[in-house]
C-alpha positions as CSV (number, residue, x, y, z in Angstrom):
1,M,62.7,12.0,53.5
2,I,63.3,11.5,49.7
3,G,66.5,13.5,50.0
4,G,67.9,11.4,52.9
5,L,67.2,8.1,51.1
6,L,68.7,9.5,47.9
7,T,71.8,10.5,49.8
8,I,72.3,7.0,51.2
9,Y,71.7,5.6,47.7
10,V,74.2,7.9,46.1
11,A,76.8,7.1,48.8
12,C,76.4,3.3,48.1
13,W,76.3,3.8,44.3
14,T,79.5,5.9,44.4
15,Y,81.3,3.5,46.7
16,Q,80.6,0.6,44.4
17,A,81.8,2.5,41.4
18,A,85.0,3.6,43.1
19,V,85.7,0.0,44.2
20,R,85.1,-1.4,40.8
21,A,87.2,1.3,39.1
22,G,90.0,1.0,41.6
23,T,89.9,4.7,42.3
24,P,92.2,5.8,45.2
25,G,90.4,7.7,48.0
26,V,87.1,5.8,47.8
27,F,85.6,7.4,51.0
28,K,86.7,10.9,49.9
29,W,84.7,10.5,46.7
30,V,81.8,9.0,48.5
31,A,81.8,12.1,50.8
32,I,82.1,14.5,47.9
33,A,79.3,12.9,46.0
34,A,76.9,12.7,49.0
35,G,77.9,16.2,50.1
36,S,77.3,17.7,46.7
37,L,73.9,16.0,46.5
38,F,73.0,17.5,49.8
39,A,74.4,21.0,49.0
40,V,72.6,21.2,45.6
41,Q,69.3,20.1,47.2
42,F,69.7,22.7,49.9
43,L,70.6,25.5,47.5
44,W,67.9,24.6,45.1
45,I,65.3,24.7,47.8
46,Q,66.6,28.1,49.1
47,I,66.4,29.6,45.6
48,D,62.9,28.1,45.1
49,V,61.6,29.6,48.3
50,F,63.2,32.9,47.5
51,L,61.7,33.1,44.0
52,F,58.2,31.7,44.6
53,L,57.3,32.8,48.1
54,T,58.5,36.4,47.8
55,E,56.6,37.1,44.6
56,N,53.2,37.5,46.3
57,D,54.3,39.6,49.3
58,D,53.4,42.9,47.8
59,T,49.9,41.9,46.6
60,G,48.3,41.6,50.0
61,V,46.8,38.2,49.1
62,D,46.5,35.7,51.9
63,Q,48.9,32.8,51.3
64,A,46.3,30.2,52.3
65,E,43.8,31.6,49.8
66,L,46.4,31.7,47.1
67,A,47.4,28.1,47.8
68,A,43.8,26.9,47.7
69,K,43.3,28.6,44.4
70,Q,46.4,27.1,43.0
71,T,45.5,23.5,43.8
72,K,42.5,23.7,41.6
73,D,44.4,24.4,38.4
74,V,46.2,21.4,36.7
75,S,49.1,23.5,35.5
76,N,49.8,24.8,39.0
77,R,49.6,21.2,40.3
78,L,52.2,20.1,37.7
79,M,54.4,23.1,38.6
80,S,54.2,22.4,42.3
81,S,55.1,18.7,41.6
82,F,58.1,19.8,39.6
83,R,59.2,22.2,42.3
84,E,59.0,19.4,44.9
85,L,61.0,16.9,42.9
86,A,63.5,19.3,41.2
87,A,65.8,19.6,44.1
88,P,66.5,15.8,44.5
89,L,66.7,15.4,40.8
90,M,69.3,18.2,40.3
91,G,71.3,16.9,43.3
92,F,71.3,13.4,41.8
93,L,72.4,14.8,38.4
94,V,75.3,16.6,40.0
95,A,76.3,13.5,42.0
96,A,76.1,11.4,38.7
97,I,78.4,13.9,37.0
98,I,80.9,13.8,39.8
99,R,80.8,10.0,39.8
100,A,81.3,9.7,36.0
101,K,83.9,12.4,35.6
102,F,86.1,12.0,38.7
103,V,85.4,8.5,40.1
104,L,85.1,6.5,36.8
105,K,87.2,9.0,34.8
106,G,84.9,8.6,31.9
107,G,82.8,10.9,29.7
108,L,79.5,12.6,30.5
109,G,77.4,10.3,28.4
110,P,74.2,8.7,29.9
111,S,75.8,5.2,29.7
112,T,78.7,6.3,31.9
113,M,76.7,8.7,34.2
114,F,73.9,6.2,35.0
115,S,75.8,2.9,34.8
116,Y,75.2,0.2,37.5
117,M,72.2,1.9,38.9
118,N,71.0,-1.4,40.5
119,I,73.4,-1.4,43.5
120,F,71.8,-4.5,44.9
121,K,72.4,-6.7,41.9
122,G,75.8,-7.9,43.1
123,S,74.5,-9.0,46.4
124,V,71.5,-10.8,45.0
125,S,73.6,-12.7,42.4
126,S,76.2,-13.7,45.1
127,E,73.4,-15.1,47.3
128,K,72.2,-17.2,44.3
129,A,75.7,-18.4,43.7
130,E,76.0,-19.8,47.2
131,V,75.9,-23.6,47.3
132,V,74.4,-25.3,50.3
133,V,76.3,-28.4,51.2
134,T,74.1,-31.1,52.6
135,A,74.7,-34.7,53.6
136,E,72.8,-36.0,50.5
137,S,74.9,-33.9,48.1
138,V,78.2,-35.1,49.4
139,D,77.4,-38.8,49.9
140,A,78.4,-38.5,53.6
141,V,79.7,-41.6,55.2
142,D,78.8,-42.4,58.8
143,S,82.1,-43.3,60.4
144,S,80.6,-44.2,63.7
145,S,79.6,-47.6,62.4
146,E,83.1,-48.2,61.3
147,V,84.5,-47.3,64.7
148,S,82.1,-49.6,66.5
149,D,82.9,-52.4,64.1
150,D,86.6,-51.9,64.8
151,K,86.0,-52.1,68.5
152,S,84.0,-55.3,68.3
153,N,86.7,-56.9,66.1
154,T,89.4,-55.8,68.6
155,E,87.5,-57.2,71.5
156,Q,86.9,-60.6,69.8
157,K,90.6,-61.1,69.2
């Protein structure tokens, strides 16, 4: 779930950066950034499963008992939290590097890699900039009274 939402975010973030920078092949770079995010997440999870689930196969310990013991220890809780969030974070880091180096053609500094993180800022500011035109703000003139006055003047003549 987190990976899917992050992929959509990275696609929008890369698209806005490519449009701002005037980079040719906008959708190509969006696909590359989103695809690399997905690929890094997939590979990170596969390596994590290979490293951590195969280490206890030879011990004969039941995996359910081992998991129950591990949840009681604070360091194991932190390690499992890191293992859960590491895949999306590493994928996001790779997408940020691709965005900074190839889309924005800048350096790999944090200010370039993580610039314009609020992708909704432009749409919110454009909504605030809209001016609603009302009759009171324009000093609207009701022309129907003028037309009726002209008809009555014509009829009297």
